[in-house]
matplotlib code that plots the C-alpha trace (Angstrom):
import matplotlib.pyplot as plt

x = [72.3, 71.8, 68.7, 70.4, 68.4, 70.8, 68.6, 65.2, 62.1, 64.4, 64.9, 68.3, 70.0, 73.2, 73.2, 71.6, 74.2, 72.3, 74.8, 78.1, 80.6, 78.2, 79.4, 77.4, 75.4, 71.4, 71.0, 68.4, 66.0, 66.5, 63.4, 64.4, 61.7, 62.1, 65.6, 65.8, 65.8, 62.3, 61.9, 63.5, 62.9, 65.2, 66.4, 64.7, 67.6, 70.8, 71.0, 70.1, 67.6, 66.9, 67.2, 66.5, 62.6, 62.6, 62.3, 61.8, 64.3, 65.0, 64.1, 67.7, 67.4, 64.2, 65.6, 68.1, 67.0, 66.8, 70.5, 71.3, 69.9, 70.3, 70.4, 73.9, 75.8, 79.2, 79.6, 82.8, 86.6, 88.0, 90.9, 91.6, 90.9, 91.0, 92.1, 91.3, 88.5, 86.6, 84.4, 86.1, 87.3, 87.0, 86.7, 89.5, 89.4, 90.2, 93.5, 94.9, 93.3, 95.1, 98.6, 98.3, 97.8, 100.4, 103.0, 102.1, 102.6, 106.3, 107.2, 106.0, 108.0, 110.5, 111.3, 109.2, 109.6, 106.2, 104.6, 103.7, 100.6, 97.7, 94.3, 90.9, 89.2, 85.9, 81.9, 81.8, 85.3, 85.4, 87.2, 89.7, 90.6, 91.5, 92.5, 93.5, 95.5, 97.3, 98.0, 99.3, 101.9, 103.2, 104.2, 104.9, 103.1, 101.5, 99.6, 96.0, 93.6, 91.1, 88.6, 89.6, 85.7, 84.6, 84.4, 88.4, 89.4, 86.4, 87.3, 91.2, 90.2, 88.2, 90.9, 93.6, 91.3, 89.8, 91.6, 88.6, 85.6, 82.4, 79.3, 76.5, 75.8, 74.3, 72.3, 69.1, 67.2, 69.4, 70.2, 68.3, 69.0, 70.9, 73.0, 72.2, 75.2, 75.6, 74.7, 72.2, 70.9, 67.9, 69.8, 72.9, 73.0, 69.1, 67.7, 70.9, 68.5, 69.5, 66.3, 64.3, 66.2, 65.9, 62.2, 61.9, 63.8, 61.9, 58.7, 60.2, 60.8, 65.1, 65.2, 66.7, 69.2, 69.2, 72.0, 71.6, 71.5, 68.5, 65.5, 65.7, 62.5, 64.2, 65.1, 61.1, 61.1, 63.3, 63.5, 65.4, 66.4, 69.4, 70.1, 73.5, 75.1, 77.4, 80.7, 80.3, 80.0, 83.3, 82.2, 79.4, 80.8, 83.0, 80.2, 78.5, 82.4, 82.4, 78.8, 79.5, 82.3, 81.8, 78.5, 80.0, 78.4, 81.0, 81.2, 84.3, 85.3, 85.5, 87.5, 90.2, 91.0, 91.1, 91.0, 95.0, 95.1, 91.1, 92.8, 93.8, 91.1, 88.7, 91.2, 90.7, 86.9, 86.3, 86.9, 84.3, 80.2, 77.1, 77.0, 80.6, 79.0, 75.5, 76.7, 78.4, 76.3, 73.1, 72.2, 70.2, 73.2, 69.9, 68.7, 72.5, 72.9, 69.9, 71.2, 74.5, 72.3, 70.6, 74.0, 75.1, 72.0, 70.4, 72.3, 73.8, 74.1, 75.4, 75.9, 76.8, 78.3, 78.4, 80.5, 79.6, 81.0, 85.0, 84.7, 84.0, 84.8, 88.5, 88.9, 86.8, 89.3, 88.7, 85.2, 85.3, 87.7, 85.3, 82.5, 84.8, 85.2, 82.3, 81.6, 84.7, 83.9, 79.6, 81.1, 79.8, 82.2, 82.3, 79.5, 75.6, 73.7, 76.6, 79.6, 80.7, 83.9, 82.9, 79.8, 78.3, 79.6, 77.6, 80.6, 83.3, 81.9, 81.1, 82.2, 86.4, 87.7, 91.0, 90.6, 92.2, 95.8, 96.7, 100.5, 100.7, 104.3, 105.7, 105.0, 107.9, 108.8, 110.9, 108.1, 105.4, 107.6, 107.0, 103.4, 102.6, 99.9, 99.4, 96.1, 97.4, 100.7, 103.9, 104.9, 101.0, 101.4, 104.5, 103.9, 101.1, 97.8, 95.8, 92.5, 93.9, 97.5, 98.6, 96.3, 96.8, 94.5, 92.3, 92.2, 95.8, 97.1, 95.6, 96.9, 100.5, 100.1, 99.6, 101.9, 104.4, 105.0, 106.5, 106.6, 102.9, 101.3, 102.1, 99.5, 96.3, 93.5, 89.5, 87.7, 83.7, 85.2, 84.0, 86.4, 84.4, 81.6, 83.8, 86.1, 85.8, 86.3, 85.5, 86.9, 90.2, 90.2, 89.4, 92.3, 94.3, 93.0, 93.5, 97.3, 97.6, 100.4, 97.8, 94.1, 92.0, 88.8, 86.9, 83.3, 79.9, 78.8, 80.0, 80.6, 81.7, 85.8, 85.4, 86.0, 89.4, 90.6, 93.6, 91.5, 87.5, 87.2, 83.6, 82.6, 79.9, 77.4, 77.3, 74.8, 77.0, 79.5, 80.1, 83.5, 82.9, 81.9, 80.0, 79.7, 77.2, 77.9, 75.2, 73.9, 71.4, 74.7, 77.0, 75.9, 78.0, 77.0, 77.8, 77.6, 76.0, 75.6, 71.8, 72.7, 76.0, 77.9, 75.8, 78.2, 81.9, 81.5, 84.0, 84.2, 86.5, 87.8, 88.5, 90.1, 93.0, 93.6, 94.2, 96.0, 98.3, 99.3, 99.7, 102.6, 103.8, 102.4, 100.8, 102.7, 100.6, 97.3, 97.0, 98.1, 94.6, 92.4, 89.5, 88.7, 91.6, 91.6, 88.5, 89.6, 92.2, 89.6, 87.1, 89.9, 89.6, 85.7, 86.3, 83.7, 84.5, 83.7, 81.9, 79.7, 78.9, 78.0, 75.7, 73.7, 72.7, 70.7, 73.8, 74.8, 74.1, 75.8, 73.5, 75.3, 74.3, 74.8, 74.4, 74.9, 77.3, 77.9, 78.9, 81.8, 81.6, 84.4, 87.8, 89.5, 93.0, 92.5, 91.0, 93.4, 96.7, 98.1, 97.0, 99.5, 99.9, 97.0, 94.3, 91.8, 93.3, 91.6, 95.5, 96.3, 99.7, 99.6, 99.5, 99.9, 103.3, 103.7, 104.2, 100.7, 100.0, 101.5, 105.4, 105.4, 103.0, 102.5, 98.7, 97.0, 97.0, 94.0, 90.3, 90.5, 87.5, 88.7, 85.3, 84.7, 86.4, 83.8, 81.0, 78.4, 80.0, 83.9, 83.5, 81.4, 82.6, 81.7, 77.9, 77.6, 77.6, 76.7, 74.1, 73.4, 75.4, 75.3, 75.9, 74.9, 74.1, 77.2, 74.7, 70.9, 68.4, 67.6, 71.5, 74.4, 76.9, 76.4, 74.8, 71.7, 69.8, 69.6, 67.5, 63.1, 62.3, 64.7, 64.2, 60.6, 61.3, 63.7, 63.9, 64.8, 68.3, 66.9, 67.6, 65.2, 65.1, 63.4, 59.8, 60.5, 64.3, 62.3, 59.6, 62.4, 64.0, 61.3, 61.2, 58.5, 58.8, 59.9, 61.5, 64.7, 67.7, 71.3, 72.9, 76.7, 79.4, 82.6, 84.2, 81.9, 78.0, 75.1, 71.2, 68.8, 64.8, 64.2, 62.0, 60.2, 61.1, 60.0, 62.7, 65.9, 66.9, 66.4, 70.3, 70.9, 70.2, 70.4, 70.7, 73.1, 76.1, 75.7, 73.5, 75.4, 72.6, 70.1, 67.2, 66.6, 62.7, 61.9, 63.0, 64.6, 68.6, 71.7, 73.1, 76.5, 79.3, 81.0, 79.1, 75.6, 75.7, 74.1, 77.1, 77.1, 81.1, 81.6, 80.6, 83.1, 87.0, 89.9, 92.0, 94.1, 94.9, 91.8, 92.5, 91.9, 95.4, 95.7, 93.2, 93.0, 89.2, 87.7, 85.0, 81.2, 79.7, 80.0, 78.8, 76.6, 73.6, 70.3, 68.3, 65.6, 66.1, 64.6, 65.6]
y = [-13.4, -11.5, -10.6, -8.1, -4.5, -2.9, -4.2, -4.1, -2.9, -0.2, 2.0, 2.2, 3.5, 2.2, 2.0, -1.0, -4.1, -4.4, -2.8, -4.2, -1.5, 1.5, 4.3, 6.0, 3.2, 4.5, 5.2, 3.4, 2.2, -0.9, -2.2, -4.7, -6.3, -8.5, -8.2, -9.2, -7.5, -7.6, -4.4, -1.2, 1.8, 4.4, 6.9, 10.5, 12.7, 11.6, 13.5, 10.0, 7.2, 10.4, 12.9, 14.6, 13.2, 10.6, 6.8, 4.2, 1.5, -1.1, -5.0, -5.4, -2.6, -3.8, -7.6, -6.5, -9.2, -12.2, -11.2, -10.8, -13.8, -16.9, -20.7, -20.1, -18.0, -18.9, -18.4, -20.1, -20.2, -23.0, -24.8, -27.2, -31.2, -32.8, -32.1, -28.3, -28.6, -31.7, -28.7, -30.5, -28.1, -28.5, -26.0, -23.2, -20.3, -17.4, -17.2, -20.6, -19.0, -15.4, -17.7, -20.0, -17.2, -14.7, -18.1, -17.7, -14.8, -14.6, -17.1, -16.7, -13.2, -15.1, -17.4, -15.2, -11.7, -10.0, -9.1, -12.8, -12.6, -10.9, -9.8, -10.3, -7.3, -7.9, -7.9, -5.3, -2.7, 0.2, -2.4, -3.5, -0.5, 1.1, -1.0, -3.8, -2.0, -0.3, -4.1, -4.7, -1.7, -2.4, -5.9, -4.5, -6.2, -4.3, -6.8, -5.8, -7.9, -6.0, -7.2, -5.5, -5.8, -2.8, 1.0, 2.0, 1.1, 3.3, 5.9, 5.8, 5.9, 8.9, 10.4, 10.2, 11.7, 14.6, 14.6, 13.6, 11.1, 12.4, 9.8, 11.9, 16.0, 16.9, 19.0, 17.2, 20.5, 21.5, 18.9, 18.8, 15.3, 12.5, 9.6, 6.2, 4.1, 0.8, 2.6, 0.7, 3.0, 0.8, -2.5, -0.2, 1.3, 2.0, 3.8, 6.4, 8.5, 8.8, 6.9, 9.0, 12.2, 11.0, 10.4, 14.0, 15.5, 13.1, 14.5, 18.8, 17.3, 16.6, 14.0, 10.7, 8.0, 4.3, 2.7, -1.0, -4.3, -5.3, -3.1, -1.8, 0.1, 4.0, 2.3, 1.9, 5.7, 6.4, 8.7, 6.4, 2.9, 1.5, -2.0, -2.9, -6.0, -6.9, -5.6, -3.4, 0.0, 1.0, 0.4, 2.6, 5.0, 5.1, 5.7, 8.7, 10.8, 10.1, 11.2, 14.6, 15.9, 14.7, 17.1, 19.7, 19.3, 19.6, 22.8, 24.4, 27.3, 24.0, 22.5, 24.8, 26.1, 23.4, 19.7, 19.0, 16.1, 16.3, 17.0, 13.2, 12.3, 13.6, 11.7, 8.0, 8.6, 8.4, 5.2, 3.9, 5.1, 4.4, 1.6, 0.5, 0.3, -1.1, -4.6, -4.8, -3.3, -5.1, -0.9, 0.2, 3.4, 5.2, 5.4, 5.9, 9.3, 10.1, 9.6, 11.6, 14.7, 14.6, 14.8, 16.9, 19.6, 19.1, 20.9, 20.2, 16.4, 14.2, 10.6, 8.1, 5.1, 2.4, -1.3, -3.3, -0.2, 0.6, -2.5, -5.7, -5.5, -6.2, -2.3, -0.9, 1.8, 3.0, 2.8, 4.9, 7.2, 7.3, 8.2, 10.9, 12.6, 12.7, 15.0, 17.3, 17.9, 19.0, 21.1, 19.3, 19.2, 20.5, 22.7, 23.0, 19.9, 18.5, 16.3, 17.9, 17.8, 16.4, 17.0, 20.8, 22.3, 21.5, 24.1, 22.8, 19.9, 21.9, 18.8, 18.3, 13.9, 12.5, 9.9, 6.8, 6.6, 3.7, 4.9, 4.6, 6.2, 3.0, 2.0, 3.0, 2.6, -1.0, -2.1, -1.2, -3.2, -5.9, -6.5, -10.0, -8.5, -5.2, -4.0, -1.1, -0.2, -0.2, 2.3, 4.0, 2.9, 4.0, 7.5, 7.4, 6.9, 5.4, 5.9, 3.5, 1.9, -0.2, -2.9, -6.5, -7.4, -10.4, -13.3, -12.5, -12.4, -15.9, -17.8, -16.8, -19.6, -21.8, -21.0, -18.9, -16.8, -14.0, -15.6, -17.5, -15.6, -17.8, -16.8, -15.2, -13.3, -13.4, -11.7, -11.4, -11.7, -14.8, -15.4, -18.7, -16.1, -12.2, -13.4, -15.7, -19.3, -21.1, -24.3, -22.5, -20.7, -23.6, -25.2, -22.4, -22.6, -26.0, -25.4, -22.3, -22.8, -20.8, -19.5, -17.9, -16.4, -14.0, -14.2, -14.1, -17.7, -20.4, -19.5, -22.6, -21.3, -21.7, -25.3, -24.6, -22.6, -23.2, -21.7, -20.1, -16.8, -16.5, -11.7, -9.9, -8.5, -4.1, -4.9, -6.5, -4.0, 0.0, -0.1, 2.9, 6.4, 7.8, 11.7, 13.2, 17.1, 18.5, 22.8, 22.2, 21.6, 18.4, 15.1, 12.3, 8.9, 5.8, 1.9, 1.3, -2.0, -3.5, -7.2, -9.0, -10.8, -14.4, -17.2, -15.5, -13.6, -10.5, -7.3, -7.0, -4.1, -5.3, -8.9, -6.4, -4.7, -8.2, -9.9, -7.1, -6.7, -10.3, -9.9, -7.2, -4.6, -3.2, 0.0, 0.4, -0.4, 1.7, -1.7, -3.1, 0.2, 0.3, 2.8, 4.2, 4.0, 5.3, 8.3, 9.1, 9.6, 11.8, 14.4, 17.3, 17.2, 18.2, 15.3, 11.8, 9.0, 7.9, 11.2, 10.1, 6.6, 7.9, 10.5, 7.4, 9.4, 11.0, 14.6, 17.3, 21.0, 23.2, 25.6, 29.3, 32.1, 31.9, 29.1, 27.4, 28.6, 26.0, 27.2, 25.5, 25.8, 25.0, 23.5, 24.8, 23.6, 20.1, 19.1, 20.6, 16.9, 15.9, 16.7, 20.2, 21.2, 19.5, 17.1, 14.2, 13.6, 12.7, 10.2, 11.2, 10.5, 6.4, 6.4, 5.2, 3.3, -0.1, -1.9, -3.7, -6.8, -5.3, -7.0, -4.3, -0.9, 1.5, 3.4, 7.3, 7.1, 4.9, 1.7, -0.8, -4.1, -6.0, -9.2, -12.6, -14.2, -11.8, -12.1, -9.5, -11.0, -14.0, -15.4, -18.9, -19.5, -18.5, -20.8, -23.2, -20.4, -18.4, -16.3, -14.0, -14.1, -11.1, -10.6, -7.8, -6.9, -5.3, -6.5, -5.3, -8.2, -9.6, -8.0, -10.1, -14.0, -13.2, -12.5, -16.0, -17.3, -14.1, -15.3, -12.1, -12.3, -15.4, -15.3, -12.5, -14.3, -17.8, -19.2, -18.4, -16.6, -16.4, -13.5, -14.6, -12.3, -15.0, -14.8, -16.5, -19.3, -20.5, -20.7, -23.3, -25.1, -23.2, -22.0, -19.2, -21.1, -24.2, -24.8, -24.5, -26.0, -22.5, -23.9, -21.2, -22.5, -22.9, -24.3, -24.8, -23.6, -24.2, -21.4, -21.3, -18.9, -16.1, -14.4, -10.5, -9.0, -6.4, -7.7, -8.2, -11.5, -12.4, -11.4, -13.4, -11.9, -13.3, -12.9, -14.3, -16.3, -18.2, -20.6, -20.7, -22.0, -20.6, -23.2, -21.1, -21.5, -24.7, -23.9, -25.3, -23.9, -24.1, -25.6, -23.2, -25.6, -27.1, -28.0, -25.4, -21.8, -19.7, -17.2, -16.7, -20.5, -19.2, -17.2, -16.3, -16.1, -16.3, -13.3, -12.4, -10.4, -8.7, -5.0, -4.0, -0.4, -1.8, -5.8, -5.6, -8.8, -9.4, -10.3, -11.6, -14.7, -16.9, -20.0, -22.0, -23.0, -26.2, -26.7, -29.2, -31.2, -30.0]
z = [-2.2, 0.6, 2.5, 4.4, 4.7, 3.4, -0.5, 0.7, -0.8, -2.5, -5.4, -6.6, -9.3, -11.5, -14.9, -17.6, -18.7, -22.2, -25.2, -24.0, -25.5, -25.6, -24.0, -22.2, -20.7, -19.7, -16.1, -14.5, -11.5, -10.4, -8.4, -5.0, -3.8, -0.6, -1.4, -5.2, -7.7, -10.3, -12.0, -14.2, -15.9, -17.0, -14.8, -16.0, -13.8, -15.6, -19.3, -21.2, -22.2, -25.1, -22.9, -19.5, -18.1, -19.9, -18.1, -20.9, -22.0, -25.3, -25.0, -23.7, -20.8, -19.9, -19.0, -16.3, -13.9, -15.7, -17.1, -13.2, -12.2, -15.0, -14.5, -17.1, -14.8, -14.2, -10.2, -8.7, -9.5, -12.5, -13.2, -16.1, -15.4, -18.6, -22.3, -23.9, -25.5, -22.9, -20.8, -17.4, -13.8, -10.8, -8.6, -7.1, -5.1, -6.6, -4.7, -6.3, -9.4, -9.7, -8.0, -10.9, -13.6, -11.5, -12.3, -16.0, -16.5, -14.9, -16.6, -20.0, -20.0, -18.4, -21.7, -24.5, -23.6, -22.4, -26.1, -25.4, -23.4, -25.2, -24.0, -26.4, -26.9, -24.8, -25.8, -23.2, -22.8, -20.1, -18.5, -20.3, -21.9, -19.1, -16.1, -18.7, -21.5, -18.0, -17.0, -20.4, -20.9, -17.6, -18.2, -21.8, -23.7, -27.0, -28.0, -27.3, -29.9, -31.7, -33.8, -36.9, -37.3, -35.4, -35.5, -35.2, -38.4, -40.2, -37.6, -38.4, -41.9, -41.7, -39.6, -42.5, -45.0, -44.1, -39.7, -38.0, -37.4, -36.8, -35.4, -36.2, -37.0, -33.7, -35.1, -36.8, -37.1, -39.9, -41.6, -44.8, -46.4, -44.5, -46.1, -44.0, -45.8, -43.5, -40.4, -37.9, -35.5, -34.8, -33.7, -32.1, -28.9, -29.9, -26.3, -27.3, -29.2, -32.4, -34.3, -32.4, -33.8, -37.1, -37.0, -35.0, -38.9, -40.8, -39.5, -40.7, -43.7, -43.8, -47.4, -47.0, -48.8, -47.2, -48.6, -46.8, -48.6, -46.0, -45.2, -41.4, -39.6, -41.0, -44.2, -44.2, -44.8, -46.9, -50.1, -51.4, -50.6, -52.3, -51.7, -52.2, -52.6, -49.0, -50.0, -52.8, -51.5, -52.1, -56.0, -54.8, -53.5, -56.7, -59.1, -56.9, -56.9, -60.8, -61.1, -58.7, -60.1, -63.9, -63.6, -61.5, -58.3, -56.4, -53.6, -56.0, -53.6, -50.6, -53.2, -54.8, -50.6, -48.6, -50.6, -52.0, -55.6, -56.3, -60.5, -59.7, -58.0, -61.0, -63.6, -61.2, -61.3, -64.6, -64.8, -62.1, -63.6, -62.4, -66.1, -64.0, -60.7, -61.3, -62.4, -59.3, -56.5, -58.2, -58.6, -61.6, -62.8, -63.0, -58.9, -58.6, -60.2, -58.3, -55.7, -56.5, -57.7, -54.3, -52.4, -54.9, -54.6, -50.8, -48.5, -45.5, -45.5, -43.4, -44.2, -41.2, -42.4, -40.0, -39.3, -42.7, -44.4, -43.2, -40.8, -42.4, -45.9, -47.7, -49.0, -46.0, -45.4, -49.3, -49.2, -46.0, -48.1, -50.7, -48.9, -46.7, -50.2, -51.4, -48.0, -48.6, -51.7, -51.5, -48.9, -46.1, -43.4, -40.2, -41.3, -39.4, -40.3, -41.7, -41.3, -38.0, -36.2, -33.0, -30.8, -30.3, -27.1, -23.9, -22.8, -19.8, -17.9, -13.6, -12.5, -13.0, -13.1, -13.5, -16.7, -15.6, -16.9, -19.2, -18.5, -22.3, -22.1, -21.3, -24.8, -26.5, -30.1, -29.7, -27.9, -30.6, -33.1, -31.6, -32.8, -33.5, -36.3, -36.3, -37.2, -38.8, -40.6, -37.4, -38.8, -38.3, -34.6, -34.1, -34.6, -31.7, -34.1, -32.0, -30.0, -26.3, -27.3, -30.5, -31.0, -33.1, -35.4, -33.4, -35.9, -37.3, -33.6, -33.2, -36.0, -34.6, -32.3, -35.7, -37.2, -34.8, -37.5, -36.4, -33.2, -31.1, -28.5, -25.6, -22.7, -23.4, -21.4, -22.9, -20.8, -21.3, -24.9, -27.3, -30.4, -31.5, -32.4, -32.1, -35.6, -38.4, -39.0, -35.3, -36.8, -36.6, -33.7, -31.8, -33.0, -31.8, -28.7, -28.4, -29.7, -26.9, -23.8, -21.9, -21.4, -18.8, -19.5, -17.1, -18.0, -17.6, -18.8, -19.7, -23.5, -26.0, -25.6, -22.1, -22.6, -23.9, -20.7, -18.4, -15.8, -15.4, -13.5, -12.6, -13.5, -12.0, -13.9, -13.6, -11.1, -8.6, -8.1, -7.4, -9.5, -11.8, -12.3, -15.1, -16.2, -18.4, -19.7, -21.3, -21.6, -18.6, -16.3, -16.0, -13.7, -11.6, -10.8, -9.6, -10.5, -7.4, -6.3, -6.0, -5.1, -3.1, -6.3, -6.9, -5.3, -6.3, -9.1, -8.7, -11.1, -13.9, -12.0, -8.9, -10.9, -12.8, -9.3, -7.2, -10.4, -10.5, -7.1, -7.4, -10.8, -8.4, -10.1, -6.9, -7.3, -10.2, -9.4, -6.4, -3.7, -4.6, -3.2, -5.0, -3.1, -3.9, -7.2, -7.6, -5.0, -7.4, -10.3, -7.7, -7.0, -8.7, -8.5, -5.0, -3.9, -2.4, -3.3, -0.5, -0.6, -3.9, -3.0, -0.3, -3.4, -5.2, -8.1, -8.3, -8.3, -10.8, -11.1, -12.8, -16.0, -15.1, -18.2, -21.8, -23.3, -25.7, -29.0, -31.5, -34.1, -37.4, -41.3, -38.4, -41.7, -40.4, -37.4, -38.6, -41.2, -39.2, -38.5, -43.2, -45.8, -46.9, -44.1, -46.2, -47.5, -48.5, -52.2, -53.1, -49.9, -48.7, -45.5, -46.2, -50.0, -51.2, -47.3, -46.2, -45.3, -42.2, -43.7, -44.1, -48.0, -49.9, -50.1, -50.2, -52.5, -53.1, -54.7, -53.3, -55.2, -56.1, -54.9, -53.9, -51.7, -52.3, -53.4, -55.6, -58.2, -60.3, -58.4, -59.4, -62.1, -62.0, -58.5, -58.8, -60.9, -57.7, -54.6, -56.4, -53.4, -51.2, -47.6, -44.8, -41.7, -38.9, -36.2, -34.0, -33.0, -30.8, -28.6, -28.3, -27.7, -30.1, -29.3, -25.9, -24.0, -26.0, -22.7, -21.1, -21.9, -22.1, -25.8, -26.6, -27.2, -29.1, -31.6, -30.7, -33.5, -35.6, -38.8, -42.1, -43.8, -47.5, -50.2, -50.7, -54.6, -54.0, -50.9, -53.4, -56.5, -53.9, -52.3, -49.3, -47.7, -44.3, -41.3, -42.9, -41.9, -44.5, -44.9, -45.9, -47.6, -48.6, -50.1, -46.4, -44.5, -43.7, -41.6, -40.5, -39.7, -39.8, -43.0, -42.3, -45.3, -45.9, -48.8, -47.8, -48.7, -52.7, -54.4, -54.3, -50.6, -47.2, -44.6, -40.8, -37.2, -35.3, -32.6, -31.5, -29.0, -25.7, -24.7, -23.1, -20.0, -19.0, -22.5, -23.6, -25.9, -27.1, -28.3, -31.5, -32.6, -33.6, -36.0, -39.4, -39.0, -36.6, -36.2, -36.7, -39.3, -39.0, -39.9, -43.9, -44.3, -46.1, -43.6, -46.3, -45.1, -48.6, -48.9, -45.6, -45.7, -46.4, -44.0, -41.1, -41.6, -41.9, -42.5, -45.0, -44.0, -47.4, -49.1, -51.9, -51.0, -52.0, -50.0, -49.8, -47.5, -44.8, -42.0, -37.9]

ax = plt.figure().add_subplot(projection="3d")
ax.plot(x, y, z, "-o")
ax.set_aspect("equal")
plt.show()
């Protein structure tokens, strides 16, 4: 680490590392003492961190220094010298590493075609969805392997039903009923303000229904809590539609004018009464009716739905379709305080920048046809229905290495993505990684999958680079800032941005990558602003342009515009956008109406299995004290959750002779893991909840890491990965299973 005056006794603004894929990241002020990062606080000038003027951060945000100086950092390039999986490496130079990767990518492209190269979607994605996607497109491969368990599946299901997706009303002052359905805002990007907006709305008198199997902090304030069994949300949504329609609790004018196929939907949901849903969801029929009547009579109503509902269930698409139809037929689409299409306008950005082009025009329909494992149907992707280019499903694509169908991936890039925890079934994933022809990894840590890599590259943290520009546009004006380097990179670590520029030059793609020049790359983004990159660097707290004139007036009820891409220009109660067309397997047909299929294993679905495995297990997708499977090495966070926890209702625990704090064996039909029991009243007696990813040790606290296979503490070890149970539109994988438990010694 440098001791130059450049990093001596300063306060340097930059952006937080803590929430990975969250955008925008919180702006922070890093305090440097004697050349070392010692303390962090929020930057009150950057229009985030709950808004202008606030310096508070979440728990992860305060760990910047421990993250940067972690003893587990990768610090120099390496190549494998042992068998795949042994974890034996020797140190090499960056040039040798880049030459090896470039030579292999050229070879596989020549022998097998460009589609033989694939990239795993990362825990930290701003680079990969821009330069990484650009590299894929220039190379000629469509195979960005997306997880099929996060964000895009539920967004797509909403778009094909109501024409748009929304993450919040942006006008909580007008929302009179919030239905929080499987959303986890206490844990996901928690410092971006939404929990506090909700708390303020509750103080104002907003009613609140919380639908989650485990009671989180906001759920404790709900008027109605529905602890739905994991994986059965679709049954609940269909039962609510049943009540709304049979009791005439819908907006007849909106339905008549803007809904297509309502009569068919009404007939369809007659088979899903609350009494039917009670046996599946575990929620009494009367509570389902109560929730439905609140949704049908309190307006504006906003339903906030999350990963566990739309992205991590066998029928996630149908679930989101049903939830969106609840919002639609009750007249809550694109109204103040309801399911608003987009964000309330701040007005035009006063600082113009160029987006980083991914050169999507290079991906022709013929290239999209070559997807190794289409995340959504090829016909859908060929029509350009994507946010950032075509995608293959993460797990299914990895399995092509083992099956060779339709062809095997040959070369794989894992940039800050841990496939032994980011997807299900680590045993099978490890088998694929061992057979894979070539794997290169760029990461901050030596995660378990690194042991299978042919080339390992050390990634710098966001604190060691100045290669990313951030723009914030608010009613007050527009602010622009740049990631500021607060220290030189540890060892030989390098930013992901620079890596892609360097690799592109080695591949002969330099003309499409600014000939490897970081400054040229940044200057192109800044060109429309009239601000030079060097001037932005000289303004470390960023540049702010104040807005003048009246505040923008929001527009609502833009139905003709919102529904223009839907058949008949209307909400798809009977879905002719995707219904009746080929599914993502290429061997089935998608339904026109949301239909319950349920999880592959469940109390109501598989009663014969329930006799042997009587409890339901699931896990949280995001957690406020970790970033997916990372950050358990950070002392501040690990001391708050030192052991892999399993939340269990005390009555259930006592039934099995388990005391609070006991280690327990959790066994499903697919594997077994160990966790430390944690008594928790706010969970249904038949449900267990945990979190995934406990491979990291914390040397400072002398706390171990835990394995990822049988006998370890990886929740993904327990789930069903039979592809017959994946969602047929967007490849969502089930995140629930039946288990049995018993007390064990550590």
